[in-house]
N, CA, C and O atoms as a GROMACS GRO file, in nm:
protein
  572
    1MET      N    1  13.513  17.374   9.562
    1MET     CA    2  13.535  17.246   9.500
    1MET      C    3  13.442  17.140   9.558
    1MET      O    4  13.390  17.055   9.485
    2ASP      N    5  13.422  17.145   9.692
    2ASP     CA    6  13.334  17.048   9.755
    2ASP      C    7  13.190  17.064   9.709
    2ASP      O    8  13.118  16.966   9.696
    3ALA      N    9  13.150  17.186   9.685
    3ALA     CA   10  13.013  17.211   9.640
    3ALA      C   11  12.991  17.152   9.502
    3ALA      O   12  12.882  17.102   9.473
    4ILE      N   13  13.089  17.158   9.417
    4ILE     CA   14  13.077  17.104   9.282
    4ILE      C   15  13.066  16.951   9.287
    4ILE      O   16  12.986  16.891   9.216
    5ARG      N   17  13.148  16.890   9.373
    5ARG     CA   18  13.143  16.744   9.386
    5ARG      C   19  13.007  16.697   9.438
    5ARG      O   20  12.954  16.596   9.394
    6ARG      N   21  12.953  16.772   9.533
    6ARG     CA   22  12.821  16.734   9.588
    6ARG      C   23  12.713  16.745   9.480
    6ARG      O   24  12.625  16.660   9.471
    7ARG      N   25  12.722  16.849   9.398
    7ARG     CA   26  12.623  16.864   9.290
    7ARG      C   27  12.635  16.752   9.189
    7ARG      O   28  12.534  16.699   9.142
    8LEU      N   29  12.758  16.714   9.154
    8LEU     CA   30  12.778  16.606   9.058
    8LEU      C   31  12.729  16.473   9.115
    8LEU      O   32  12.669  16.393   9.044
    9ALA      N   33  12.755  16.450   9.244
    9ALA     CA   34  12.708  16.327   9.308
    9ALA      C   35  12.557  16.322   9.311
    9ALA      O   36  12.498  16.216   9.291
   10ALA      N   37  12.492  16.435   9.336
   10ALA     CA   38  12.347  16.440   9.339
   10ALA      C   39  12.290  16.417   9.199
   10ALA      O   40  12.185  16.354   9.186
   11LEU      N   41  12.356  16.467   9.097
   11LEU     CA   42  12.307  16.447   8.961
   11LEU      C   43  12.325  16.304   8.913
   11LEU      O   44  12.246  16.256   8.832
   12ASN      N   45  12.428  16.234   8.961
   12ASN     CA   46  12.457  16.098   8.917
   12ASN      C   47  12.380  15.993   8.999
   12ASN      O   48  12.388  15.874   8.966
   13ASP      N   49  12.307  16.031   9.102
   13ASP     CA   50  12.234  15.937   9.185
   13ASP      C   51  12.111  15.889   9.108
   13ASP      O   52  12.015  15.964   9.092
   14GLU      N   53  12.115  15.767   9.062
   14GLU     CA   54  12.008  15.714   8.979
   14GLU      C   55  11.916  15.621   9.057
   14GLU      O   56  11.821  15.569   8.998
   15GLY      N   57  11.938  15.597   9.186
   15GLY     CA   58  11.854  15.507   9.265
   15GLY      C   59  11.897  15.362   9.250
   15GLY      O   60  12.005  15.332   9.200
   16MET      N   61  11.808  15.272   9.295
   16MET     CA   62  11.839  15.129   9.288
   16MET      C   63  11.805  15.074   9.151
   16MET      O   64  11.702  15.107   9.092
   17GLY      N   65  11.893  14.991   9.102
   17GLY     CA   66  11.869  14.929   8.973
   17GLY      C   67  11.797  14.797   8.988
   17GLY      O   68  11.769  14.752   9.099
   18LEU      N   69  11.766  14.736   8.876
   18LEU     CA   70  11.695  14.609   8.874
   18LEU      C   71  11.776  14.498   8.942
   18LEU      O   72  11.719  14.412   9.009
   19ILE      N   73  11.905  14.500   8.926
   19ILE     CA   74  11.992  14.397   8.986
   19ILE      C   75  11.985  14.405   9.138
   19ILE      O   76  11.974  14.302   9.204
   20GLU      N   77  11.992  14.525   9.193
   20GLU     CA   78  11.985  14.539   9.338
   20GLU      C   79  11.852  14.489   9.394
   20GLU      O   80  11.849  14.424   9.498
   21VAL      N   81  11.743  14.520   9.323
   21VAL     CA   82  11.610  14.475   9.366
   21VAL      C   83  11.602  14.323   9.362
   21VAL      O   84  11.549  14.261   9.454
   22MET      N   85  11.655  14.262   9.257
   22MET     CA   86  11.652  14.116   9.244
   22MET      C   87  11.736  14.050   9.354
   22MET      O   88  11.695  13.948   9.409
   23VAL      N   89  11.851  14.107   9.387
   23VAL     CA   90  11.936  14.052   9.493
   23VAL      C   91  11.864  14.062   9.628
   23VAL      O   92  11.869  13.969   9.708
   24ALA      N   93  11.798  14.174   9.653
   24ALA     CA   94  11.724  14.190   9.778
   24ALA      C   95  11.610  14.090   9.787
   24ALA      O   96  11.588  14.032   9.894
   25MET      N   97  11.538  14.067   9.679
   25MET     CA   98  11.430  13.969   9.679
   25MET      C   99  11.484  13.828   9.700
   25MET      O  100  11.423  13.747   9.771
   26PHE      N  101  11.598  13.797   9.639
   26PHE     CA  102  11.659  13.665   9.656
   26PHE      C  103  11.700  13.643   9.800
   26PHE      O  104  11.679  13.534   9.854
   27LEU      N  105  11.758  13.743   9.864
   27LEU     CA  106  11.797  13.731  10.004
   27LEU      C  107  11.675  13.714  10.096
   27LEU      O  108  11.679  13.635  10.190
   28LEU      N  109  11.569  13.786  10.068
   28LEU     CA  110  11.446  13.770  10.146
   28LEU      C  111  11.386  13.631  10.129
   28LEU      O  112  11.333  13.574  10.224
   29ALA      N  113  11.394  13.577  10.008
   29ALA     CA  114  11.342  13.442   9.983
   29ALA      C  115  11.423  13.338  10.061
   29ALA      O  116  11.366  13.243  10.114
   30ILE      N  117  11.554  13.355  10.067
   30ILE     CA  118  11.638  13.262  10.142
   30ILE      C  119  11.605  13.268  10.291
   30ILE      O  120  11.598  13.164  10.357
   31ILE      N  121  11.585  13.386  10.343
   31ILE     CA  122  11.550  13.402  10.485
   31ILE      C  123  11.414  13.337  10.513
   31ILE      O  124  11.397  13.268  10.613
   32ALA      N  125  11.317  13.359  10.424
   32ALA     CA  126  11.184  13.301  10.442
   32ALA      C  127  11.189  13.148  10.437
   32ALA      O  128  11.122  13.082  10.516
   33LEU      N  129  11.266  13.092  10.345
   33LEU     CA  130  11.279  12.947  10.336
   33LEU      C  131  11.349  12.888  10.458
   33LEU      O  132  11.320  12.776  10.498
   34SER      N  133  11.442  12.962  10.516
   34SER     CA  134  11.510  12.911  10.634
   34SER      C  135  11.418  12.911  10.756
   34SER      O  136  11.439  12.832  10.848
   35LEU      N  137  11.317  12.999  10.760
   35LEU     CA  138  11.224  13.004  10.871
   35LEU      C  139  11.103  12.913  10.853
   35LEU      O  140  11.028  12.891  10.948
   36LEU      N  141  11.083  12.859  10.735
   36LEU     CA  142  10.968  12.773  10.707
   36LEU      C  143  10.965  12.646  10.794
   36LEU      O  144  10.858  12.614  10.846
   37PRO      N  145  11.074  12.574  10.813
   37PRO     CA  146  11.069  12.456  10.903
   37PRO      C  147  11.030  12.493  11.046
   37PRO      O  148  10.962  12.416  11.113
   38LEU      N  149  11.073  12.608  11.092
   38LEU     CA  150  11.036  12.652  11.226
   38LEU      C  151  10.886  12.677  11.235
   38LEU      O  152  10.823  12.643  11.336
   39LEU      N  153  10.828  12.735  11.132
   39LEU     CA  154  10.684  12.758  11.128
   39LEU      C  155  10.607  12.627  11.127
   39LEU      O  156  10.507  12.613  11.198
   40ILE      N  157  10.651  12.532  11.048
   40ILE     CA  158  10.583  12.402  11.039
   40ILE      C  159  10.592  12.329  11.173
   40ILE      O  160  10.493  12.271  11.218
   41THR      N  161  10.707  12.332  11.237
   41THR     CA  162  10.722  12.268  11.368
   41THR      C  163  10.631  12.334  11.471
   41THR      O  164  10.571  12.265  11.553
   42GLY      N  165  10.621  12.464  11.467
   42GLY     CA  166  10.533  12.535  11.559
   42GLY      C  167  10.387  12.498  11.539
   42GLY      O  168  10.313  12.483  11.636
   43LEU      N  169  10.344  12.484  11.415
   43LEU     CA  170  10.206  12.446  11.386
   43LEU      C  171  10.177  12.303  11.434
   43LEU      O  172  10.071  12.277  11.490
   44LYS      N  173  10.271  12.212  11.412
   44LYS     CA  174  10.253  12.074  11.459
   44LYS      C  175  10.244  12.071  11.611
   44LYS      O  176  10.162  11.998  11.666
   45GLN      N  177  10.327  12.147  11.678
   45GLN     CA  178  10.326  12.152  11.824
   45GLN      C  179  10.194  12.211  11.875
   45GLN      O  180  10.141  12.165  11.977
   46ALA      N  181  10.142  12.311  11.807
   46ALA     CA  182  10.014  12.371  11.848
   46ALA      C  183   9.901  12.269  11.835
   46ALA      O  184   9.813  12.264  11.921
   47VAL      N  185   9.902  12.190  11.730
   47VAL     CA  186   9.800  12.087  11.712
   47VAL      C  187   9.810  11.981  11.822
   47VAL      O  188   9.708  11.939  11.878
   48GLU      N  189   9.931  11.939  11.853
   48GLU     CA  190   9.952  11.839  11.958
   48GLU      C  191   9.908  11.895  12.094
   48GLU      O  192   9.848  11.823  12.174
   49ASN      N  193   9.938  12.020  12.121
   49ASN     CA  194   9.900  12.081  12.248
   49ASN      C  195   9.748  12.093  12.260
   49ASN      O  196   9.694  12.082  12.370
   50THR      N  197   9.679  12.115  12.148
   50THR     CA  198   9.533  12.120  12.150
   50THR      C  199   9.475  11.986  12.192
   50THR      O  200   9.381  11.981  12.271
   51THR      N  201   9.530  11.878  12.141
   51THR     CA  202   9.483  11.744  12.177
   51THR      C  203   9.514  11.714  12.324
   51THR      O  204   9.431  11.655  12.393
   52ILE      N  205   9.631  11.753  12.371
   52ILE     CA  206   9.666  11.730  12.512
   52ILE      C  207   9.576  11.811  12.603
   52ILE      O  208   9.535  11.764  12.709
   53ALA      N  209   9.544  11.933  12.564
   53ALA     CA  210   9.453  12.016  12.645
   53ALA      C  211   9.314  11.953  12.652
   53ALA      O  212   9.252  11.953  12.758
   54ALA      N  213   9.266  11.898  12.540
   54ALA     CA  214   9.135  11.832  12.541
   54ALA      C  215   9.137  11.708  12.630
   54ALA      O  216   9.040  11.680  12.700
   55ALA      N  217   9.247  11.633  12.626
   55ALA     CA  218   9.258  11.514  12.712
   55ALA      C  219   9.263  11.552  12.859
   55ALA      O  220   9.203  11.484  12.942
   56THR      N  221   9.334  11.657  12.892
   56THR     CA  222   9.340  11.704  13.031
   56THR      C  223   9.203  11.750  13.078
   56THR      O  224   9.163  11.722  13.191
   57GLN      N  225   9.132  11.819  12.992
   57GLN     CA  226   8.996  11.863  13.025
   57GLN      C  227   8.906  11.743  13.051
   57GLN      O  228   8.827  11.744  13.145
   58LEU      N  229   8.917  11.640  12.968
   58LEU     CA  230   8.836  11.520  12.985
   58LEU      C  231   8.868  11.450  13.116
   58LEU      O  232   8.778  11.406  13.188
   59ALA      N  233   8.997  11.439  13.150
   59ALA     CA  234   9.036  11.375  13.276
   59ALA      C  235   8.980  11.453  13.395
   59ALA      O  236   8.928  11.394  13.489
   60ASN      N  237   8.991  11.583  13.390
   60ASN     CA  238   8.938  11.665  13.500
   60ASN      C  239   8.786  11.658  13.509
   60ASN      O  240   8.731  11.661  13.619
   61ASP      N  241   8.717  11.649  13.395
   61ASP     CA  242   8.572  11.635  13.396
   61ASP      C  243   8.529  11.504  13.462
   61ASP      O  244   8.434  11.502  13.539
   62ARG      N  245   8.600  11.396  13.432
   62ARG     CA  246   8.566  11.266  13.492
   62ARG      C  247   8.589  11.270  13.644
   62ARG      O  248   8.513  11.210  13.719
   63ILE      N  249   8.694  11.339  13.687
   63ILE     CA  250   8.720  11.353  13.831
   63ILE      C  251   8.609  11.435  13.896
   63ILE      O  252   8.562  11.402  14.005
   64ARG      N  253   8.566  11.542  13.830
   64ARG     CA  254   8.458  11.625  13.885
   64ARG      C  255   8.327  11.548  13.896
   64ARG      O  256   8.249  11.572  13.988
   65VAL      N  257   8.301  11.458  13.802
   65VAL     CA  258   8.181  11.375  13.810
   65VAL      C  259   8.186  11.289  13.936
   65VAL      O  260   8.086  11.274  14.006
   66ALA      N  261   8.303  11.232  13.964
   66ALA     CA  262   8.317  11.150  14.085
   66ALA      C  263   8.297  11.234  14.210
   66ALA      O  264   8.234  11.189  14.306
   67GLN      N  265   8.351  11.355  14.211
   67GLN     CA  266   8.337  11.442  14.328
   67GLN      C  267   8.195  11.493  14.344
   67GLN      O  268   8.152  11.520  14.457
   68ALA      N  269   8.121  11.506  14.235
   68ALA     CA  270   7.985  11.560  14.242
   68ALA      C  271   7.881  11.452  14.273
   68ALA      O  272   7.767  11.484  14.306
   69ALA      N  273   7.920  11.326  14.262
   69ALA     CA  274   7.825  11.218  14.290
   69ALA      C  275   7.786  11.224  14.438
   69ALA      O  276   7.855  11.283  14.520
   70SER      N  277   7.674  11.160  14.468
   70SER     CA  278   7.630  11.160  14.608
   70SER      C  279   7.737  11.093  14.693
   70SER      O  280   7.817  11.016  14.640
   71PRO      N  281   7.739  11.119  14.820
   71PRO     CA  282   7.846  11.064  14.903
   71PRO      C  283   7.835  10.914  14.927
   71PRO      O  284   7.919  10.856  14.995
   72ASP      N  285   7.733  10.851  14.873
   72ASP     CA  286   7.719  10.707  14.890
   72ASP      C  287   7.824  10.635  14.806
   72ASP      O  288   7.845  10.670  14.689
   73CYS      N  289   7.889  10.537  14.863
   73CYS     CA  290   7.999  10.466  14.796
   73CYS      C  291   7.954  10.403  14.665
   73CYS      O  292   8.026  10.414  14.565
   74ALA      N  293   7.840  10.340  14.662
   74ALA     CA  294   7.792  10.275  14.540
   74ALA      C  295   7.763  10.377  14.431
   74ALA      O  296   7.785  10.349  14.313
   75ASP      N  297   7.713  10.494  14.469
   75ASP     CA  298   7.683  10.598  14.369
   75ASP      C  299   7.809  10.652  14.304
   75ASP      O  300   7.812  10.674  14.183
   76VAL      N  301   7.914  10.672  14.382
   76VAL     CA  302   8.041  10.721  14.327
   76VAL      C  303   8.099  10.618  14.232
   76VAL      O  304   8.145  10.653  14.123
   77THR      N  305   8.098  10.494  14.271
   77THR     CA  306   8.154  10.388  14.187
   77THR      C  307   8.074  10.376  14.057
   77THR      O  308   8.132  10.362  13.949
   78ALA      N  309   7.942  10.381  14.067
   78ALA     CA  310   7.858  10.367  13.948
   78ALA      C  311   7.870  10.488  13.855
   78ALA      O  312   7.856  10.474  13.734
   79ALA      N  313   7.897  10.606  13.910
   79ALA     CA  314   7.902  10.728  13.830
   79ALA      C  315   8.022  10.732  13.736
   79ALA      O  316   8.010  10.781  13.624
   80VAL      N  317   8.135  10.683  13.780
   80VAL     CA  318   8.256  10.703  13.700
   80VAL      C  319   8.333  10.578  13.665
   80VAL      O  320   8.415  10.582  13.572
   81ASN      N  321   8.312  10.468  13.732
   81ASN     CA  322   8.392  10.348  13.708
   81ASN      C  323   8.364  10.296  13.567
   81ASN      O  324   8.250  10.262  13.535
   82GLY      N  325   8.468  10.288  13.484
   82GLY     CA  326   8.451  10.235  13.349
   82GLY      C  327   8.519  10.321  13.245
   82GLY      O  328   8.610  10.398  13.274
   83THR      N  329   8.473  10.304  13.120
   83THR     CA  330   8.535  10.368  13.004
   83THR      C  331   8.440  10.472  12.944
   83THR      O  332   8.320  10.450  12.934
   84PHE      N  333   8.498  10.586  12.905
   84PHE     CA  334   8.423  10.692  12.841
   84PHE      C  335   8.499  10.732  12.716
   84PHE      O  336   8.616  10.769  12.723
   85GLU      N  337   8.432  10.726  12.599
   85GLU     CA  338   8.499  10.759  12.474
   85GLU      C  339   8.438  10.884  12.412
   85GLU      O  340   8.316  10.904  12.417
   86THR      N  341   8.524  10.966  12.354
   86THR     CA  342   8.480  11.090  12.289
   86THR      C  343   8.586  11.131  12.186
   86THR      O  344   8.687  11.064  12.170
   87THR      N  345   8.561  11.241  12.119
   87THR     CA  346   8.660  11.298  12.027
   87THR      C  347   8.680  11.445  12.062
   87THR      O  348   8.591  11.510  12.116
   88ASP      N  349   8.800  11.495  12.031
   88ASP     CA  350   8.822  11.637  12.054
   88ASP      C  351   8.770  11.717  11.935
   88ASP      O  352   8.709  11.660  11.844
   89LYS      N  353   8.794  11.847  11.935
   89LYS     CA  354   8.740  11.934  11.830
   89LYS      C  355   8.793  11.902  11.692
   89LYS      O  356   8.729  11.933  11.591
   90ARG      N  357   8.910  11.841  11.686
   90ARG     CA  358   8.969  11.807  11.557
   90ARG      C  359   8.933  11.667  11.511
   90ARG      O  360   8.972  11.625  11.402
   91GLY      N  361   8.858  11.594  11.594
   91GLY     CA  362   8.816  11.459  11.558
   91GLY      C  363   8.911  11.351  11.606
   91GLY      O  364   8.899  11.236  11.563
   92VAL      N  365   9.005  11.383  11.693
   92VAL     CA  366   9.097  11.284  11.747
   92VAL      C  367   9.022  11.200  11.851
   92VAL      O  368   8.966  11.256  11.946
   93PRO      N  369   9.020  11.066  11.836
   93PRO     CA  370   8.947  10.983  11.931
   93PRO      C  371   9.021  10.972  12.066
   93PRO      O  372   9.140  10.939  12.070
   94LEU      N  373   8.948  10.999  12.173
   94LEU     CA  374   9.004  10.991  12.308
   94LEU      C  375   8.924  10.892  12.390
   94LEU      O  376   8.803  10.879  12.374
   95GLN      N  377   8.994  10.822  12.479
   95GLN     CA  378   8.929  10.726  12.567
   95GLN      C  379   8.974  10.752  12.709
   95GLN      O  380   9.094  10.752  12.739
   96ALA      N  381   8.877  10.774  12.797
   96ALA     CA  382   8.906  10.795  12.939
   96ALA      C  383   8.865  10.670  13.015
   96ALA      O  384   8.750  10.629  13.012
   97VAL      N  385   8.962  10.611  13.084
   97VAL     CA  386   8.936  10.494  13.167
   97VAL      C  387   8.947  10.538  13.312
   97VAL      O  388   9.053  10.582  13.356
   98THR      N  389   8.837  10.528  13.385
   98THR     CA  390   8.834  10.570  13.524
   98THR      C  391   8.821  10.447  13.612
   98THR      O  392   8.734  10.362  13.592
   99THR      N  393   8.908  10.439  13.710
   99THR     CA  394   8.905  10.328  13.804
   99THR      C  395   8.885  10.383  13.945
   99THR      O  396   8.940  10.488  13.981
  100VAL      N  397   8.807  10.312  14.022
  100VAL     CA  398   8.782  10.347  14.161
  100VAL      C  399   8.844  10.238  14.245
  100VAL      O  400   8.807  10.121  14.234
  101VAL      N  401   8.939  10.276  14.331
  101VAL     CA  402   9.010  10.180  14.415
  101VAL      C  403   8.978  10.212  14.560
  101VAL      O  404   8.987  10.326  14.604
  102GLY      N  405   8.941  10.111  14.631
  102GLY     CA  406   8.910  10.128  14.772
  102GLY      C  407   8.793  10.040  14.810
  102GLY      O  408   8.724   9.985  14.725
  103VAL      N  409   8.772  10.028  14.939
  103VAL     CA  410   8.665   9.944  14.990
  103VAL      C  411   8.558  10.036  15.048
  103VAL      O  412   8.589  10.132  15.119
  104CYS      N  413   8.435  10.006  15.016
  104CYS     CA  414   8.326  10.084  15.073
  104CYS      C  415   8.327  10.067  15.225
  104CYS      O  416   8.348   9.956  15.275
  105PRO      N  417   8.304  10.174  15.297
  105PRO     CA  418   8.312  10.166  15.443
  105PRO      C  419   8.194  10.088  15.502
  105PRO      O  420   8.094  10.061  15.435
  106ALA      N  421   8.209  10.055  15.627
  106ALA     CA  422   8.101   9.987  15.699
  106ALA      C  423   7.982  10.081  15.712
  106ALA      O  424   8.001  10.202  15.711
  107PRO      N  425   7.861  10.028  15.724
  107PRO     CA  426   7.742  10.114  15.737
  107PRO      C  427   7.757  10.211  15.854
  107PRO      O  428   7.796  10.174  15.965
  108GLY      N  429   7.724  10.336  15.825
  108GLY     CA  430   7.730  10.440  15.926
  108GLY      C  431   7.866  10.505  15.942
  108GLY      O  432   7.883  10.591  16.028
  109SER      N  433   7.964  10.466  15.860
  109SER     CA  434   8.098  10.526  15.870
  109SER      C  435   8.137  10.589  15.737
  109SER      O  436   8.065  10.579  15.638
  110ALA      N  437   8.253  10.653  15.737
  110ALA     CA  438   8.302  10.721  15.616
  110ALA      C  439   8.444  10.675  15.586
  110ALA      O  440   8.518  10.635  15.676
  111ASP      N  441   8.481  10.682  15.460
  111ASP     CA  442   8.616  10.647  15.417
  111ASP      C  443   8.642  10.718  15.284
  111ASP      O  444   8.555  10.788  15.234
  112THR      N  445   8.759  10.700  15.227
  112THR     CA  446   8.792  10.762  15.099
  112THR      C  447   8.813  10.656  14.993
  112THR      O  448   8.860  10.546  15.021
  113LEU      N  449   8.778  10.692  14.872
  113LEU     CA  450   8.805  10.609  14.755
  113LEU      C  451   8.905  10.682  14.667
  113LEU      O  452   8.898  10.803  14.651
  114ASN      N  453   8.997  10.607  14.611
  114ASN     CA  454   9.096  10.663  14.519
  114ASN      C  455   9.040  10.653  14.378
  114ASN      O  456   9.019  10.543  14.327
  115VAL      N  457   9.014  10.768  14.314
  115VAL     CA  458   8.958  10.772  14.179
  115VAL      C  459   9.068  10.820  14.084
  115VAL      O  460   9.124  10.928  14.102
  116THR      N  461   9.098  10.737  13.983
  116THR     CA  462   9.202  10.770  13.885
  116THR      C  463   9.144  10.763  13.745
  116THR      O  464   9.074  10.668  13.710
  117THR      N  465   9.173  10.865  13.666
  117THR     CA  466   9.132  10.867  13.526
  117THR      C  467   9.256  10.879  13.439
  117THR      O  468   9.341  10.965  13.462
  118VAL      N  469   9.265  10.793  13.339
  118VAL     CA  470   9.375  10.796  13.242
  118VAL      C  471   9.313  10.815  13.104
  118VAL      O  472   9.225  10.738  13.064
  119VAL      N  473   9.359  10.916  13.031
  119VAL     CA  474   9.306  10.945  12.897
  119VAL      C  475   9.413  10.907  12.795
  119VAL      O  476   9.528  10.951  12.803
  120THR      N  477   9.373  10.825  12.699
  120THR     CA  478   9.464  10.784  12.592
  120THR      C  479   9.402  10.819  12.458
  120THR      O  480   9.281  10.832  12.443
  121ARG      N  481   9.489  10.835  12.363
  121ARG     CA  482   9.447  10.858  12.225
  121ARG      C  483   9.431  10.721  12.161
  121ARG      O  484   9.528  10.647  12.150
  122THR      N  485   9.310  10.685  12.120
  122THR     CA  486   9.284  10.548  12.077
  122THR      C  487   9.347  10.512  11.943
  122THR      O  488   9.372  10.394  11.917
  123ASP      N  489   9.375  10.610  11.858
  123ASP     CA  490   9.435  10.575  11.728
  123ASP      C  491   9.585  10.549  11.740
  123ASP      O  492   9.640  10.477  11.657
  124THR      N  493   9.651  10.604  11.840
  124THR     CA  494   9.795  10.580  11.858
  124THR      C  495   9.828  10.513  11.991
  124THR      O  496   9.943  10.477  12.015
  125ASN      N  497   9.729  10.495  12.077
  125ASN     CA  498   9.747  10.440  12.212
  125ASN      C  499   9.845  10.521  12.297
  125ASN      O  500   9.909  10.466  12.387
  126ALA      N  501   9.857  10.649  12.267
  126ALA     CA  502   9.945  10.736  12.344
  126ALA      C  503   9.870  10.787  12.467
  126ALA      O  504   9.756  10.832  12.458
  127ARG      N  505   9.936  10.778  12.583
  127ARG     CA  506   9.876  10.828  12.707
  127ARG      C  507   9.895  10.979  12.710
  127ARG      O  508  10.008  11.029  12.708
  128LEU      N  509   9.784  11.052  12.715
  128LEU     CA  510   9.791  11.197  12.706
  128LEU      C  511   9.777  11.268  12.840
  128LEU      O  512   9.843  11.369  12.863
  129ALA      N  513   9.692  11.216  12.929
  129ALA     CA  514   9.668  11.284  13.056
  129ALA      C  515   9.618  11.184  13.159
  129ALA      O  516   9.563  11.079  13.125
  130SER      N  517   9.638  11.220  13.285
  130SER     CA  518   9.583  11.140  13.394
  130SER      C  519   9.557  11.232  13.512
  130SER      O  520   9.621  11.336  13.528
  131ALA      N  521   9.462  11.190  13.594
  131ALA     CA  522   9.428  11.267  13.713
  131ALA      C  523   9.383  11.170  13.822
  131ALA      O  524   9.320  11.068  13.794
  132THR      N  525   9.418  11.203  13.946
  132THR     CA  526   9.384  11.119  14.060
  132THR      C  527   9.332  11.207  14.173
  132THR      O  528   9.381  11.318  14.194
  133THR      N  529   9.234  11.156  14.244
  133THR     CA  530   9.181  11.229  14.358
  133THR      C  531   9.128  11.129  14.461
  133THR      O  532   9.107  11.012  14.431
  134LEU      N  533   9.107  11.178  14.580
  134LEU     CA  534   9.041  11.101  14.684
  134LEU      C  535   8.901  11.157  14.702
  134LEU      O  536   8.883  11.279  14.708
  135VAL      N  537   8.802  11.070  14.711
  135VAL     CA  538   8.664  11.112  14.728
  135VAL      C  539   8.614  11.053  14.860
  135VAL      O  540   8.624  10.933  14.885
  136LEU      N  541   8.561  11.141  14.942
  136LEU     CA  542   8.505  11.100  15.071
  136LEU      C  543   8.368  11.038  15.046
  136LEU      O  544   8.281  11.099  14.985
  137VAL      N  545   8.351  10.914  15.094
  137VAL     CA  546   8.224  10.843  15.076
  137VAL      C  547   8.174  10.791  15.211
  137VAL      O  548   8.251  10.774  15.306
  138THR      N  549   8.046  10.767  15.215
  138THR     CA  550   7.985  10.711  15.334
  138THR      C  551   7.904  10.588  15.294
  138THR      O  552   7.876  10.567  15.176
  139GLN      N  553   7.870  10.514  15.389
  139GLN     CA  554   7.783  10.400  15.365
  139GLN      C  555   7.659  10.421  15.449
  139GLN      O  556   7.666  10.428  15.572
  140ALA      N  557   7.546  10.431  15.383
  140ALA     CA  558   7.421  10.456  15.454
  140ALA      C  559   7.384  10.338  15.542
  140ALA      O  560   7.411  10.223  15.509
  141VAL      N  561   7.321  10.368  15.652
  141VAL     CA  562   7.272  10.264  15.741
  141VAL      C  563   7.138  10.218  15.688
  141VAL      O  564   7.048  10.300  15.670
  142THR      N  565   7.124  10.091  15.662
  142THR     CA  566   6.998  10.038  15.610
  142THR      C  567   6.909  10.000  15.727
  142THR      O  568   6.951   9.927  15.817
  143PRO      N  569   6.786  10.048  15.726
  143PRO     CA  570   6.696  10.017  15.839
  143PRO      C  571   6.643   9.876  15.836
  143PRO      O  572   6.567   9.837  15.924
   0.00000   0.00000   0.00000
């Protein structure tokens, strides 16, 4: 008797109908639509992180310029003190303001200068990155 029932069940198996396929597609569409806001938020965050990474790179570059300048106090101040404007790869305008705080040492001695760079996005005035370092400087003895 069981063998007959199995044969009848196998003969009556017609597969998935059009209604089942449509219901499955509808459920997949609902799942995809529920994940769409998450995808959009992720893309916006990736764009923002790209701009922040570019600003951090710019701040670090300005600090490296100060560190690479000659050890003379006037050279360090002249190399980085002021404003530097650029854009990132997406065209976002960035402005790096570098300030040098400290007093040049007496001739023949050494001291440190505090170099700070702050990078802002000029279209929104949002502060994106900052970096601070101490730079060892000397004052040459003038003959």
